[in-house]
C-alpha angles and dihedrals in degrees: 000000000000089000091053092050090048091052091049091052091050092049092048092048091048092049091049092050090046092053091048091050092045094052091042092052089052095045103040094070091056098040100055121106098261135028108200121214094240091053091048092050090049091055091049093049093049105037113017111116094223091054089049088048089054089054089059088071091075093045090052091050091050090052090050090052089053089053091051092049088053087076088074096049115123112253135211117206127187125182116181125174127174134174125189124170130174093346093312121115103216095184145332113200124185121181117173131167144174115212129193114192115204132205095263124046094288125113126188117209136186121185147175124205129185128180130186138160139070103275119046139117108284092226088065093058115126134180116272091260092050131246127276126199138189121187153137135240121204130189103215096179123022113024100021099109099013134014137158094275092051091045091051092054093047091049090047091057091047090047089063090056091045091049091052090054091047089048090057092048092051094044093049090056091056093045091049093052090045089052091051089053092050093049091048089050090051092047093048091047093052093046091049091049091048092052092047092052094049092044086058091050092048092048092050091048091048091053090049093049091052090054091048089052090050090053090046093242095118136038118256092240089070090070090058090050092049093045092052089054091050092051092048089051091049089054090049091051092050093049091045092052090050092052090046092051091051092046091052091052090049093052090047088067087072100042113096136152110200101314096334122100113225130206125210118250117240093249096055115110131194121248110282098193092054094127088065096052105029101091092046091050094049096032090229098134113126087239090061099043120080109189094190098059109062100145091108092052110118093228092052091043090052092050093045090050091050088051090053089051090051089051089056089050090050091052089050091051091047090051089059089066088071120086120256107253115168118175124187133185126184126180110214131198144147111270092247093052098043092104091064114066120221113181092201092068107079148112119229131184137174128187122193132177138150133168113244100227101023090209094146093048095045091048093051091048091052091050090051091052092048091052090053092049091049091052092048089056089050092051092051091050093047091051091052093046092049092050092050093045091052092047091047091050092048089051090051092049091050090050092050090051089056091045089051090055091050095048091047090055090045091054090051091051092050090049089053090049092050093047091050092049091051090052091050089049090053088055091049093248098113140042141232089252092060092044091051090047091052092046093049089052090050092049091049090050092049090049088052088049091054090046094051091047089052091050089051091053094047091047090055090047090052090052088049088052092049092049088050098202106139096160 
């Protein structure tokens, strides 16, 4: 009994430690100091429900292909009818068969028939032991090289390729929106930090001005000027914190582990060196993008696959111009004599039909050709639009890089101007008003710097979306 209780304690302790480790392993990735963009994108790709939902496209297509292949499954058929009335057996009819469809218009069939009773159609009469048959049925016109079953299987295989392209297009939409949320979080975080820093500077300056006023080295109006700046900075900080809180909630919509949504801890920060790693993460560098080769693009692949499916439909419509010619031959024998072949014992059938004018068939074939031509025009237009979109986006990214260089230099110049103004103030040759003016210009320039950086990130994300390569 003591041993059992001891085992229970060990199991309980192990379970407790496992749960702690499990929750820690889930939480530690989202409670470290920095969540990089590449890590964030990896979590979205692996765990987000909408990305998983996009993956269902391929699974559905595979199931549809299985349905289409079911048209070639062997089939057993049994038809049994019996009538007995007032002690008289009118008839007992058994017709059974085993059919094997093949890829082309050929079907192999084995059967067994047995007839008994007093009243039945004489053509159904069989020997007492029954009648076996083994034969083949061939479509010599329509259905020999293509039929509906063959078309369904071919389209099913193409549907898997189409579904994979559609999966990429759906997944890239989710990843783009997730990227927008991350960049907005980073922008809000940097703006909030900027306001906090300059609130600290303004508060320090306000305290210094008050001491200067006490010593009689500065007019009292300077304290009002400094206090106004502090209050403006406090408003900026509050607005910045509000934007940051909203941005963190927005990015939490894309953070999942397995089926569990995860929220960022308060101490987690976005990647600050993102400008160094972004193009490598998204593969949007001009060295990695070839505008001329778009055959692997999901949108082009999807359209080309649809064109292949239309080609199958065209072949099916063209096949309907042929006459229906079905020929069947079955060797028949009693079960005991089946080992000795007698060519005179057989069943033979031939079916033939063809419309005289074939107007319906010719019209359907023309419609199929027109649909293909229409899609070819669409493919050509999509190729051109994709090339121009990629080039336009690359031009925008290059422009934003140049703007980033200009704004960086502008920020440096404003910092020099502010530093110089503060030195002049220490010599009594400047005023709080001028210092605040210089600082406001610097803050505005840094906000523009953050905004241009954010535009650069979003522009790369848009190029990533256009290229549509989430894998």
